[in-house]
N, C-alpha and C positions, 0 to 999 in steps of 0.2 A: 711441535708443542715446545721444544727448546728454544725455537726464535721467538715464539709468544711469550716465554718465560722472560727472556732477556730484554724484550721490549718493554715488559709490564716493570721489571725492575727499573729499567732507565728512565720511564715517565713518572714512577712513583717518586725517584730521586729529583726530576725536573719539578715534578708537581710541589713537593715538600719545600724546593726552593723559592717558589712563587707566591705572589698573593694576588687576590681575586676576588671575586664575588659569589655567593651562594647561590645554591638552587631556589626556584621560586619558592618552594615549600619549606619553612622551617621545619628543623628537628623537632621544635617544641611541639608542632602540631602534627606531625607526621602521623598517618594511620597505619595502622598494623595490617598485615594481611591476613586473609580468610582464615589462615591455618595456624596462626600465633596467636599469642596472648600477649597482656600489655607489658610494658616495662616496668619494672619494679627496682629502681637503682636504690643505692645508700640513703638511708633518711636524711644524712646531711647536704645532699643536693638540692638547690633550690626548685621549687616545682615551674619556675619560668621555663627552664631548659628541659624538664622532663619529657621523654618520650611517651605518649599515652595511646591507648586503643580509642578509634573511634567508637562513640557508644551506638552510632547508627550504620555500622559496618557492613550489618546484615539486611540492609534494608536497599530499596532502588533510590528513596529520596536521599539525598545529602543537602543539609541546610547550609553549608558554609564552602567557600573556596578561598585559596591563597593565589591562584594562579592569575585572575584579572588584574588585581591590584599589589600583588606581591606580599600582601599583609593578610591575615587572617580576617575575612570579611563575611558577613551574613550575605546570602545570595539574593534576599529580599532587598538588600541597600544598594545592591551594583545597579548602574544605570545601562546595562547591557542584557542580553540573553547570554547565561551561562548555563550549560547542561554538562552534567557529572554522570558517567559511565561508572556504577560501582563496581566492586567486587562481586558484589551478590548476584549484580545482574550478568557480569562474566560468567560465575559460576553455574548459573541457570541454564546459560546458552552452551554450555561446555567449550567455551571459546578458547581457541589457541592462539589466533590470530586477531589482530586489530581490525582485520577486514570482518570478522564476524561479528562485531557490535556496531559497527558505522550505520545499519539501516534503522537503528531505533534512535536516531538523532536527526532532527529535521534538517533538511535543505542540504545534505551531504550525498554526493554523487560518487559513483566510481568513475575513474578517469582510465587513460592507457597506461598499463601498469608494468611496461618494459618486458613483454613474453612473462608476465607472471612472477619477475624477480624484486620487483620494488612496490612500495606502498604508493599510489598516487588517488588522489581523491579531490573533488571541489567542495567548498563550502559556498555557499549563495552564489555558485556559477564561477567561481575563480578556483584555479587549481596551482598556478605557478609555472615554473619552466620545465624542461624535461630532466635536467639535472638536478632539480631542488624540490621539484613536486610542491605539494601541499605545504603550509606553515607547521611542522611538526616539532615541539619542544620536549626535550626530555629533564625532567625536574628543573625545568625553567630555561635551559639551553637550548640553542638551535642544534636540532640533529639531524635535518633532513638535508644537508647539502652534502654532494656524493652520490653514490648508489647504494643505500642501505638496503639489506633482505628485507622482506616483509616482517613486520616488527611481532615478535613473540610475546605474547602476556603472561607468561609463566611466573615473572617477577612483578607485574603490575598490581600496584594497589587500585588505582582508578585513572579515568581518563576525563579531563576536564576540556570542554569544547566552548573555547571563548567566541562568541559570534561578534562578526565586525572587525574595524582595523585595530590592531594591536601593537602598532609602529610606537606609539607613544612610549610603552614600557620596553618593548623587545626588538625594535629596529626594523630593516628591511622586511617586506613581508606582503602576502596577498591581504587585501582589504575585507575580503569574505569572512575569515576567520582563522583561527590558529588551535591547535590541539596541545594539549602539555600533558604529558605520560608522566604520571607520578608512581613511582617504583615502591615495592615494601621495603620497610625499613626493620634494621635490628632490633628485637627485643629481649630485655633481660630474663624473661620467663621462658623456659624451656620449652618448645613446642616442635613436632615434626609431624610431616606429612607426605605419603607416597600416593600418586596418582597413577594409573595404568589404565590405557584406552586400546581397545582394539574395534577396527571398523570396516564398512565398505572398501572395496578396491585395494586392499592389502594395506590399510591404515594402522600402525603400530606407533603407539606413544608412551613413554614413561617419563614422568617429571617428580620433581622431589623440592619440598621446602621445609628448611630447618634453621631455627635461630634459638638463640639461648645466650647466657652470660659466659665471658672468658675471664671472668674476676669480678671484683667489687665495681670497676670502673670502665669495664668493656663489654661489649655484646657484638655479635655477629649474627648474619644471616647468609644462608647460602641457599639459591634457586637454580635448579638444572634440570634441562630436559633432553631427551634424545627421540627422535622421529624419523619414522620412514613411512612415506606415502605416496600410493599410486593416484588413481583419480579415473574420472570419466573418459579422459583423453588418452587415446593411443599413443603408446610409446614416450609416455610422459611420467615421470617418476621423479621424486624428490626426496632429499636427505637433509638431516640438520642435527647440528650439536649445538648447546645453549648453555653457556655458565654463567651465573650472576653473583658474584660475592659481594657481600657488604658489611662495613665495620664501624661502628660507633665508639668513641673515646670520650669520657666525660673528664675532663683536664679542670679539676677544681668545680667550685659550686656556681661557677658562672659561665664556663666555657665547654663547648661540645665540637669536636672534631668528628667528621664522618669520611667515608671514603665507600665508593661504589663503582662498581665495573660492570661491563657485559662482553662476554666472548660469544660471537656467533659466526658458526661457519654452515653454508649451505651449499650443495651441489644440486642442479636441476637445469634441464633443457630449457632453451629459449624458445617458447611455443607461441607464436604469432596466431594461432588460431584457425579459423576457417575462412573462405572466401564467398563472397555474394556472386552466383552464378546466373547470368542473364538478370540480374536484379533480385533474384531470388535467396535468401538467406537461409532458407531450409531446405536448398537442394542437395546439401550434403549431410552426412551424420554429424552430430555435434561432437561424436568421438573422433572424427577423422583428423589425423595430424599430417600435416603438409610440409613438414621439415625434412631434415634426414637424420635416423637414428644414429648413425655411423660417425655424427659430429660429437658424440658425446653430451656432456654437460658445461655448463657455466659454472666456475667454481667462486665462491663470494666469502670473504673474510671481513668480519667488522668488529671493530672494538670501540667500547666507551670507558672513560675514566673520568671520575669526578670525585674532588676533594673539597670540601667545603669545613668551613670554620665560623662557628656563630659564639657571640660574645655579648653577654647580658649585663650593660652597666647597672641597670636598676628594673625597677618594672616598667617604666616608660621607654627607655631607651635601649637600641640594640645595634651591633653590627654584624654584617654578615660578609664574608670574603669565601672566595673559592676559585679553582681552576677547572676548567673540563678540557679534555682532548678526546678526539675521533679521529680513527683512521681505518682504512679499509683497502681491499683490493676486489677487483674483478676481473675475471680472463676466462678465456674459451672460444670454441668456434659454434658457429650457429648457420643453418640456413633457412633463409626467409623469403617469403613470398615477395615478387616483384610486379608482375602483372599477369593478368589472365586475358589470353588470346582470344581473337575472333570465334574460334571455333567452341569455345565456353567450356572447354576441357583440358587445354595444355595452359599450366602454369608455369611460366619463367619464374626463376627463383635466382637470388644472390647468396653467395657465401661471403660470410665476414668472422674474421678475428679481433676480437677487442682485449685490450690491455689497458685497465683503467686502475688508478691508485688515486687516492686523496688523503689528506691530513688537515684537520681542523682544531685549534686551538682557542678557547675563549677564556679570559680573564674578566672577572666583574668584583666588584665592591658597592656596599651600599651602608647608610645609615639610616636609621629611621627612629621615630618618637612621637609620643603623643603629648599634648599640651593645649593649654586654654588660653584664648585673648579676648577680653572684652565679651565674655559669654559664650564664645565660639569655640567649639572644641575641635582641634586639629589632629589627624595622623597623618605625618609627613613622612616623605622618603625621598632620599636622593642618592644617586650613585653614578657611578662609573663603568664602562666596559671597554675592552679592546679586545680583537679577533683576530686571525690570520688564517686563511684557507687557502690550500692548493690543490689543485686537481689536473692531472696529468692523463691525456685521453689519447691512446694511439689504436688506430683502426685499420686493419687490412681488409680490402673488398674487392669482390669480383662479380660482376652482373652480364654474365655472357648473352650476347644477342643471338640474331637468327642463325648466324653461321654455326655455332655450338651452343644450343641454348642447354640451360641447367636446369631441365624441365621436369615435371612431372605430370601424369594424367589425373585430375581431382576426382575423376569418377571411379577410377582403378589404380591407385598408386602402387608403384613397384620402386621399392627402396633397393639401396646399395650400388646404384651407378657411380661410375669414375667422378671424384670431385676436384672441381677445378682449384687451382692454389691462388686464393685472396693476395693481391698486389697492395702495396701502400696506397693508404686513401686520406687518411687524416693522422696528424701528429700536432696535439697542442698540448701547452702547458699555461694554466690561467692562476694567478696569485692574487687574491682579495685580500685588504687589509682595512681594518675600519677601527675608529675611535667614537667613543659617545658618551654623552652626558645627560642624565634624565632627573627630572623634579616631579613630585607628585605630592598633591594634597588632597585628603579626604575632610571636609569640612562637616560640621555638626551644626548646621545653622540654626535648627531650633529643634524641639522633641521630635517634629515628624519630616523636618526636611534634611536631605543628604545632598552634599554637591562633590562631585569629584572633578579635580583639575588636573592635567598633566601636560608634559611636554619634555620631547626629546630632541636633542641635536646630534646627529650623525655626520662624519666626515669618514668617506670611504675611498679607496683607489684600488682600481683594478687593471692588470696588465695581462691581457691575453698574448702569448707567443705562439704564433704559426712556426712550428720548427719546420714543417717541410719545404715552406716558400722562404723562410728566413725574414720574416715580417714581425714586428711587435706594436701593441698599440698600447696606449694607456689613458686611464680614465679616471680624473680627480672630481669628485663632486661632492656637494655638502647636502643636506635635507633637514628640515625642520618638522617635527610631527606632533601635531597638539592634539588633545582631548578634552571635552568639556561635556560631563553628563549632571543631571539633576534627577532626584528621587524623591517622590512624596509618599510617605509611610500611612496612607489614608486610615488605615486599621492595623489591629496587631497581624492580620492576616493578608491584607491587600495593600500593594504598593504599585504606583504608577511612576514611569519614567521617561526621560527623552535623552538623547545622546547626540554628538557630532564629533568627528574625528577626521584626521587625514594620515595617509600612509605612502610608504614608496616603496619599491624595489629595483636594484639595478639591472640594466639590461647588459648583458655581456655581446662583446664584438663590437665591430664598428662599421660606418657606412663605405659607401664607394670611394669617399675622399681619405679614408683614413681616420676619419673623426670618431671618437667614442659615442656611443649613445647616450641622450640624456635618460635618466631612470624613470620608470613609470611612476605616476603619482595618481592618488585616487583620494576623493572625498564621498565621505560616508554619512548619513542621518540614519537614527531609529529611535523608535516610540515603543512602547508597550505598557503590558501590566502584569504583574505575578500573585499568584496567590498561594499560601501555605497555609496548612491546616494549624490548629492551635497545638496538637501534638508534635507539630514539625515531621509527621510521617508521611505526607502527602502535598503534592503541590503542582502548579502548573504556569508557563509562562506564554503569554501571546504578544508576538513581536511584530513591527512592521519596519522595512528597510528600504532605503535607496541609495545606491553606490555607483559612483561614476569613476572610470578608470582612463587615464590619458596615457599618451606617449607608448602605446602598444606597438610593437614592431610589424611593419607592414611591407608589401613589396613597394620598393623604389621605382616609379613609374619612367624614370631617365635611365634606369640600368636594372632590369630585371632581375639581374644575378644577384643584386643585394638588397638590403633592408633599410628601410627609415623608420624613426620613432615619431610616427605620425597617426596612428590609429587610436580609436576611442570605443569602448565597451561600456554597458550599462548593466546593473542587475538589480531588480525591485521585487517585493514580494511578501508575502505574509507567512508567519510559523506559529504553530502551536505545537508545545511539548507538555506533556504531563507524566507522573509517575509516582508511586507510593505504596503503602501498605493501605489496603482498604478493608474495613470490618476487622476480623481476627484472624481471616484465613487467606486472604488475596493480596498478592503482589501483582502490580499493574504498571504496564509502561508503553506509553504511544506516541505518536506525533502525526501533525499534518503540515504539508507545505506546498505554497505555490510560488514557483522562482520564475520570474520572467528576465532570463538573459539572455542579451542579444547584442550585436555590432550596431554601433551608431555612426563610425566613420572608417572606411578602409579602402584601399586602392584596388582590392581585387575581390572581396566578400561583398556581398550585396547589403545594403542598410536594411536593418531588422532581422537579418539571418542569426539563428538561434546558436549560442555557443554549444561547442559539440561535448555530447554525452549527459547535458543537464536536462532533467525532466521538468516540465511546466509544473507538474503535480507528482506529488508522491506521498507516503506515509505508512506507516507500521502499527503492529500492536502485539503485544506481548502478554498474556495471564498466567499465573501460576497459583493454584490452589494447595496450601499446606496445611496438614493435621496429624493427629498423634494416632496410630493404631492401637488395638487392644493391650499389646504389648509394651505399649510405651514408646516404640521408635517411630521417629518423624518420617512423613512419606509427603509426596508432593507429585502433582500432574499438571501440565500446562500445555499451551500451544497458542501459536500467532500467525498473524500475516504479513508480508510485506509486499507493499504495492510501488512501482516505479512507472511512471508514465512514458509515452513516447519519447524519442530522444534523437536528434541529428547523428547520424554514425561518422561523418567525418567535417573539416573545416568549411568546406564549400557546400554542405547541407546537399549532397547529391543522392542519399539515400537515409533512411529512417530506421533507427532500431524500434521494434515495437513494444507497447507496453505489456506488463506482466506481473503476476501475482504469484508468488511463492508462501507455501505454508510449511509449518514446524511445528513439531509435537515433541514433548520431554515427559520424563519420571525420573523419580529419583526415590531411594528408600533405603534409611537407616536401619541397616542390618543388626548393628551392635552399636553401642556408644562411640566405639572407635572405627567402624567400618560403614560406608556408603554405597551403595550400587545405583547407578544411573543408567539411563537409556535416551538417548538423543536423536530423531530423525528429522533431516534437514530436506528440504524440497520435497514435502510429503507426498504431495502427488504427480511426481516426475514431470512438471512443466518444464518445455525446452524454453530457454530465453538466453539474452544477449546483455552480459555484465558490462560491456563496453565496446569501442571500437576506435580505431585509427583512421581506417579508410576502408574502401570496399575488400581489400585483401588481407587487412589485419583486423578481424572480428573476433572477439574472445565470448565463446559461448559460457553459459553458467554452468556450475555443476548439477549433475543429475541427483536422483534420489539418493541419499547416503546414511545409513544407521551406525551409530557409535556406542560402543557398551563403555562404562568406565568404573571403575573402582577406586575409593578414596580411603587409605588407611591411616589413620592418626596414632601416633605413638610416641 
């Protein structure tokens, strides 16, 4: 803790001395957490920078989002599919991780999650590389570079899913979609809440949310959680501590300064799951652990720090600046499956030691304003961005062969055998720097027409250094990422839209000649229609899309030990999302998706091969009925189902993960105005399923049935 405090102090001083851009969400429109009330600043403060509570925070349907354009825009006017997971939905699901809510957004699929140690999902078939994962933003800043532990939602207000390319605003990214995690903000009105949970498989969690004023012009928020969790897997147990402080200072009538941080520490074994035996995924119990308990845990530490400054010149023009810094470490031993021998019983294993560290700093600045020219309204935004990321990866590894196999019998595992000492395997240091300029204009062409035009210019440099062999490469590239979208507001409740855009993502490493790879590039087109009820409490989005990505790394036919940037993949499909409050008692959210994600060109994979872990069809439904008992206490009951179609289990499509349906049940009761009791049962019918896979010896089974009892106390 002492070292953390020192790093915190240094980062604070560095951040105060730098200028940069603010988070994607303006403090002026930040939503309050479910446990806190609205800000009540001094009367002399302009309303333009007042932090206010969202009026629809207790609903599934959110009618506005600032993530897609960095301006507060009605969802009906955006020429793309944007789905918002509200705090109310997270509370109904008793969610503790981002993984708990992703099934309730169309087109999102679980991917290889590094043995359960990080978040990795695909949107519309695209998931990114192994140390970047999918595109995840934290209050508008890229936060997925490195190996972050699975995101805790203790301090999350909502999660905005931006479908399609986001490179025109956020730079290098996958073209399928981007997530923006929006955190809870400090409030001037005091509110406190304590959450206690106990569940199956020795699950224990306590969390606190506290907010209030620190004076006439300052407010704080503190979210924290401590968790100990077993699970349905033998010898697998995780622990985590999470602390997220936040402060807001009102520096006069026109200026707001904010600081937000996250400190997350997690310990858990790296669990690669089970193996397919003679092609059968169900040959082993889903609980079977094939690692080595004596290896202990992988330890992960992660920190986020964000300073933002917003100045309101007048009602039309504003300036936002900010600096974001992230750092983390991952270290520990693991025993991982290597190959299942011909007897279908002996599993050869390898032992690894990882020592990873990363630092990521981003500076951003923007100015925006509204004006008219010739009867056309403009909401213009322009800004600059610069960032620097370092990623150091050192691995020791040993993969014993036939002479002295580090093996285990998958049918009758015996743990505790002598462990081989891993030897040097990789030692790399990668430095990435970039600068960017972006321009955007939202035009009101007429009463019913909206045009969104934007472009971003990126210049980036990557310098991978292989310290084991003493070689270094350098990549200097640039990219232009435009987007154009048109929306027609047919009625107050119905709109139609179409959009096109481009994106890019740098490729790490070099080819056989030592030349840096060209970045991946993608083109995307999308069209759809949106419905929103007159009271804005219910809505739906229907979207069709077509995305093609080029310069995907594939094996070099002239030297199979290296890769070349010559592959091509494509994803196309249709998605339906709907949510809201119906009648007086029902909250409903659901989705359906058809995703055809396949290889178009590759030197080893067959044309038409489906992308790994991406189902063609998927969908979910959740309904909650809420009413008041005779004593005046609120109660609710609900349930739902999640369907995932069949998926390929590895890149070569040598085996399939079967389709599955899981069910969920929930109930809650307001015992007193300040106390609520809840019960949540996941995988209600104890369905055996497989969440994701990387190969036939790295298959992640889904969780068995689990019940969680929760108590929420407000004070």
